[in-house]
C-alpha positions in Angstrom: 0.0 0.0 0.0 1.3 3.5 -0.8 1.7 5.7 2.2 1.5 9.4 1.5 0.8 12.7 2.9 -2.8 13.2 3.9 -4.7 13.9 0.7 -7.0 16.9 0.6 -5.5 18.7 3.6 -2.2 20.2 4.5 0.2 18.0 6.4 -0.8 17.8 10.1 1.2 20.0 12.4 3.0 18.4 15.3 2.3 19.8 18.7 4.5 20.4 21.8 3.1 19.2 25.1 1.8 22.8 25.9 -0.4 22.6 22.8 1.7 25.0 20.7 2.0 23.9 17.1 5.5 22.9 16.0 7.0 24.0 12.7 5.6 21.9 9.9 8.0 19.5 8.1 9.5 16.1 8.6 12.3 17.3 10.8 9.8 18.8 13.1 7.8 15.5 13.2 10.7 13.4 14.4 10.9 13.5 18.1 7.7 15.5 18.4 5.1 15.0 21.2 1.8 13.6 19.9 -1.3 11.7 21.0 -2.8 9.0 18.8 -5.9 6.8 19.0 -5.4 3.2 17.9 -8.0 0.7 16.8 -7.4 -3.1 16.6 -10.0 -5.5 15.1 -8.0 -8.0 13.0 -9.1 -11.1 14.9 -11.2 -11.8 18.0 -10.3 -8.8 20.2 -12.1 -5.5 19.9 -9.6 -3.0 21.1 -8.9 0.8 21.3 -6.2 2.8 23.0 -4.8 6.2 23.3 -1.0 6.5 23.4 1.2 9.5 24.0 4.5 9.7 22.1 7.0 11.8 24.1 9.9 13.7 22.6 12.2 10.9 23.6 12.1 7.6 25.5 9.3 5.1 25.7 5.7 6.0 25.1 2.9 6.5 27.6 -0.3 4.5 27.4 -3.2 6.8 28.5 -5.8 4.1 28.0 -5.9 0.5 26.6 -9.3 -1.2 26.4 -9.6 -4.8 25.1 -12.8 -6.8 24.8 -12.2 -10.5 24.2 -14.6 -12.6 22.1 -13.5 -15.9 23.6 -17.0 -16.8 24.9 -18.5 -16.2 21.4 -16.1 -18.6 19.7 -15.5 -21.2 22.5 -18.3 -23.5 21.3 -16.7 -23.7 17.9 -13.2 -24.4 19.1 -11.8 -21.5 17.1 -12.5 -18.1 15.7 -15.5 -17.8 13.3 -14.9 -14.8 11.0 -18.6 -13.8 10.6 -19.2 -13.9 14.3 -16.0 -11.9 15.0 -17.0 -9.2 12.5 -20.5 -8.8 13.9 -19.1 -8.6 17.5 -16.7 -5.9 16.4 -19.6 -3.9 14.9 -21.6 -4.2 18.1 -18.8 -3.3 20.5 -16.4 -1.0 18.7 -18.1 2.4 19.2 -18.4 1.8 23.0 -14.8 0.6 23.2 -13.5 3.7 21.4 -15.6 5.9 23.7 -14.3 4.1 26.8 -10.7 4.5 25.6 -11.2 8.2 25.0 -12.9 8.8 28.3 -10.2 6.8 30.3 -7.5 8.9 28.6 -9.3 12.1 29.4 -9.1 13.2 25.7 -11.6 14.3 23.0 -11.1 13.7 19.3 -10.0 17.3 19.0 -7.0 16.5 21.3 -5.7 13.8 18.9 -2.9 14.3 16.4 -4.0 11.2 14.4 -6.3 8.2 14.2 -4.6 4.8 13.5 -6.3 1.5 12.7 -5.0 -2.0 11.9 -5.6 -2.3 8.1 -4.4 -5.9 8.0 -3.4 -8.6 7.8 -6.3 -10.3 9.5 -9.9 -11.5 9.1 -11.2 -9.2 6.4 -14.6 -8.5 8.0 -13.1 -7.3 11.3 -10.4 -5.3 9.5 -13.1 -3.5 7.5 -15.0 -2.6 10.7 -12.0 -1.1 12.5 -10.6 0.7 9.4 -14.0 2.2 8.5 -14.5 3.4 12.0 -11.1 5.1 12.0 -11.8 6.7 8.7 -15.1 8.2 10.0 -13.4 9.6 13.1 -10.5 11.0 11.1 -12.9 12.6 8.5 -15.2 14.2 11.1 -12.5 15.4 13.4 -10.1 16.5 10.5 -7.2 14.4 11.8 -4.8 12.3 9.7 -5.5 8.6 9.1 -2.8 6.0 9.5 -3.5 2.5 8.2 -1.2 0.3 10.3 0.2 -3.1 9.4 -0.7 -5.3 12.3 2.7 -7.1 12.1 4.5 -3.8 12.1 2.6 -2.8 15.3 3.9 -6.0 17.0 7.4 -5.2 15.7 7.5 -1.7 17.2 5.9 -2.5 20.6 9.4 -2.8 22.2 9.9 0.9 21.4 6.7 1.8 23.1 7.6 -0.1 26.3 11.4 0.1 26.4 12.4 2.7 23.7 14.5 -0.1 22.1 16.8 1.5 19.5 17.1 0.2 15.9 18.3 -2.3 14.7 17.0 -5.3 16.7 16.0 -8.9 16.0 12.3 -9.6 16.3 10.8 -13.0 17.2 7.2 -12.7 16.2 5.1 -15.7 17.2 1.3 -15.8 17.3 -1.7 -17.9 16.2 -1.2 -16.7 12.6 2.5 -15.8 12.3 5.9 -17.2 13.2 8.8 -15.1 11.9 12.3 -14.0 12.7 12.8 -10.4 11.4 15.5 -7.9 11.3 13.9 -4.6 12.3 16.1 -1.9 10.8 13.8 1.1 11.1 10.1 2.1 10.7 9.0 0.5 7.5 12.3 -1.3 7.0 12.0 -5.0 7.8 14.0 -8.1 6.5 12.6 -11.5 7.2 15.3 -13.9 8.2 13.1 -16.9 8.9 9.4 -18.0 8.9 7.2 -21.1 9.2 6.8 -23.2 6.1 3.5 -24.6 7.4 1.8 -23.9 10.8 2.4 -21.0 13.1 3.5 -21.8 16.6 0.3 -20.5 18.2 -1.8 -22.4 15.6 0.0 -25.6 16.5 -0.6 -25.1 20.2 -4.4 -24.5 19.5 -4.6 -27.6 17.3 -2.9 -29.8 19.8 -5.3 -28.5 22.5 -8.2 -29.4 20.3 -6.8 -32.9 19.6 -6.4 -33.5 23.3 -9.9 -32.2 24.2 -8.7 -29.1 26.0 -10.8 -25.9 26.2 -10.5 -22.9 23.8 -8.2 -20.9 23.6 -5.8 -23.8 23.5 -2.4 -22.3 23.9 -2.8 -21.3 27.6 -4.4 -24.7 28.3 -1.5 -26.6 26.8 1.0 -24.5 28.9 -1.0 -25.1 32.0 -1.2 -28.9 31.5 2.5 -29.0 30.7 3.4 -27.7 34.1 2.3 -31.0 35.6 3.6 -33.2 32.9 6.7 -35.3 32.1 8.4 -33.7 29.1 10.7 -36.7 28.6 7.9 -39.3 28.3 7.1 -39.0 24.6 9.9 -39.0 22.0 8.7 -36.2 19.8 10.8 -34.8 16.9 12.5 -31.4 16.7 11.7 -30.2 13.1 14.4 -28.2 11.3 16.9 -28.6 14.2 20.4 -27.9 12.9 19.4 -26.5 9.5 21.5 -23.6 8.2 18.4 -21.4 7.5 16.1 -20.0 10.2 12.8 -21.4 9.1 10.3 -23.3 11.2 8.0 -26.3 10.6 5.4 -27.6 13.0 3.0 -29.9 11.0 5.2 -33.0 11.4 5.4 -32.4 15.2 1.6 -32.3 15.4 1.4 -35.5 13.5 4.0 -37.2 15.7 2.0 -36.2 18.8 -1.2 -37.5 17.4 0.4 -40.9 16.7 1.8 -41.0 20.3 -1.7 -40.1 21.7 -3.3 -42.9 19.6 -0.8 -45.4 21.1 -1.9 -44.8 24.7 -5.6 -44.0 24.1 -7.9 -43.7 25.9 -6.0 -40.8 27.4 -5.8 -40.3 31.2 -5.2 -36.9 32.8 -1.6 -37.8 33.2 -1.3 -38.8 29.6 -2.7 -35.4 28.5 -0.2 -33.5 30.8 2.7 -35.6 29.6 1.8 -35.1 25.9 1.5 -31.3 26.5 4.8 -31.2 28.3 6.5 -33.2 25.6 5.0 -31.0 22.8 5.9 -27.8 24.6 9.5 -28.9 25.2 9.9 -29.8 21.5 8.7 -26.3 20.5 11.0 -24.7 23.1 14.0 -26.6 21.7 13.1 -25.7 18.1 12.6 -22.0 19.0 16.0 -21.9 20.7 17.8 -23.5 17.7 16.0 -21.4 15.1 16.7 -18.2 17.0 20.4 -19.0 17.3 20.6 -19.4 13.5 18.5 -16.2 13.0 20.7 -14.1 15.3 23.8 -15.5 13.5 22.3 -14.3 10.2 21.5 -10.9 11.7 25.1 -10.4 12.9 26.6 -11.4 9.6 24.4 -8.9 7.7 23.8 -6.0 10.1 26.2 -6.4 13.1 25.2 -6.9 16.7 21.4 -6.3 17.3 20.5 -4.0 20.1 18.1 -6.5 21.5 16.2 -9.7 20.8 12.6 -8.6 20.9 9.6 -11.0 21.6 6.2 -10.2 20.3 2.9 -11.9 19.6 0.7 -14.0 21.9 3.1 -17.0 22.0 5.7 -14.7 23.7 3.4 -14.8 26.8 4.2 -18.5 27.2 6.6 -18.7 30.2 8.6 -21.7 29.0 9.3 -20.0 25.6 10.1 -16.7 27.3 12.6 -18.5 29.6 14.5 -19.9 26.6 14.4 -16.5 24.8 16.3 -15.0 27.8 18.8 -17.9 27.6 19.4 -17.4 23.9 19.7 -13.7 24.2 22.3 -14.1 27.0 24.2 -16.7 25.0 24.4 -14.5 21.9 25.5 -11.4 23.8 22.3 -9.3 23.6 19.3 -8.7 25.8 15.7 -9.8 25.7 13.0 -7.2 25.4 9.7 -8.8 26.1 6.7 -6.5 26.5 4.1 -7.3 29.2 1.8 -10.2 28.3 -1.1 -7.8 27.7 0.9 -6.0 25.0 2.1 -9.2 23.4 -1.4 -10.2 22.5 -3.5 -8.0 20.2 -4.3 -4.6 21.6 -5.0 -1.0 20.5 -1.9 0.5 22.2 0.5 -1.2 19.7 -1.6 0.2 16.8 -1.6 3.7 18.3 2.2 3.5 18.8 2.9 2.3 15.3 0.7 5.1 14.1 2.7 7.6 16.1 6.0 6.3 14.8 4.8 6.6 11.2 3.3 10.1 11.8 6.6 11.3 13.3 8.1 10.5 9.9 5.4 12.2 7.9 3.8 8.9 6.8 0.0 9.1 6.7 -2.7 7.6 4.5 -5.7 8.8 2.5 -9.3 7.8 3.1 -8.9 5.4 0.2 -6.6 3.2 2.3 -7.7 -0.4 1.7 -8.2 -3.3 4.2 -6.0 -6.3 3.6 -6.6 -10.0 4.5 -3.0 -10.5 3.7 -0.3 -7.9 4.0 3.4 -8.9 4.4 5.9 -6.8 6.2 7.7 -6.9 2.8 5.0 -4.5 1.5 5.1 -2.0 4.3 6.4 1.4 3.2 8.8 3.6 5.0 10.4 7.0 4.5 12.4 7.6 1.4 16.1 7.8 2.4 17.8 11.1 1.5 20.2 11.2 -1.4 23.8 10.5 -0.5 25.4 13.5 1.1 22.2 15.4 1.7 20.7 16.1 5.1 18.0 13.8 6.4 15.4 16.4 6.1 12.7 15.5 3.5 10.1 17.8 1.9 6.9 17.2 3.9 4.7 17.1 0.8 6.5 14.3 -1.0 5.0 10.9 -1.4 7.0 8.3 0.5 7.8 4.8 -0.5 10.8 2.5 0.1 11.9 -0.8 -1.3 11.9 -3.6 1.2 14.2 -6.6 1.4 12.6 -9.9 2.2 14.6 -13.2 2.0 
């Protein structure tokens, strides 16, 4: 998607904390104080948040409201797209109003309105993006169509002001990637899954074993009481020179082990969960070591290993992330669990990061069911030898590298 200056209006002015308008232009935007509303509706959470971007350092979350749809989908053992979209329609206006009230802000106080424009379930994406467009149009604020994956990638800057470049481990129900985060809109994928995402595999194993939805936390809970050495499960891709993942074979192996001991007792379920989780932990550690080696060879030492996505809330996985970071001479930055799963604060922050670089979108911004980080635009780098100041009215695009 092309990101450009806000069509039909002059470029939004950046404000200082006392409300005085800053000088227009990209150089004024970088480091400016701003307040952004973020809306997230890509899956089964209806979320809105108001985030303040300070002149420097981490951001400040003024409000962060998340309404889960777990009860609506539990009977089906997974997210039903049509039910999710209807639930977003019913709840979003109230969620936005609650976020604004908790932040003590009106729409007039905002510097921009950001919404996740994909990737995700298209019905839900349309609901959130359309709502953001309406607010932006009526309140005459810039619109920022945020890539949901970029929002996860930048959350470490909201919580810890992590400087670029850093290595991102993004793991959720729909995505498993190792990414070099070189700047806003500048991402290089070092590894990805060739079949199932880690979170998806956890959910499918839970369903296979008869555990409640959502499955990931249930598998983790059962694993605490289990014997991880009982079932000899494979470690897919272990030792490979690339940093890709594969989980489908591991799922099949667990199913075959479960069939051997059926009918399953409570101890069987716990041991199967522990064995599965340990296999995933071992694979994550190995793949990250390779990914970090690739990062160093191409970009030098990363400033951090950053964990994002719902899987990063798993304590066994988070423990091994600390271990790998220590072994490879960097630090782990893992946002709080509430900011690893889908939320509006990460969307608002990504919007603020893009606004600071003069990157806004028109009301024609399209929703996307699929939208790779490869296709996310960033600021055009200045010609060699010139200052980094770019004309504020220029259209901005950048080529992205993706292995």
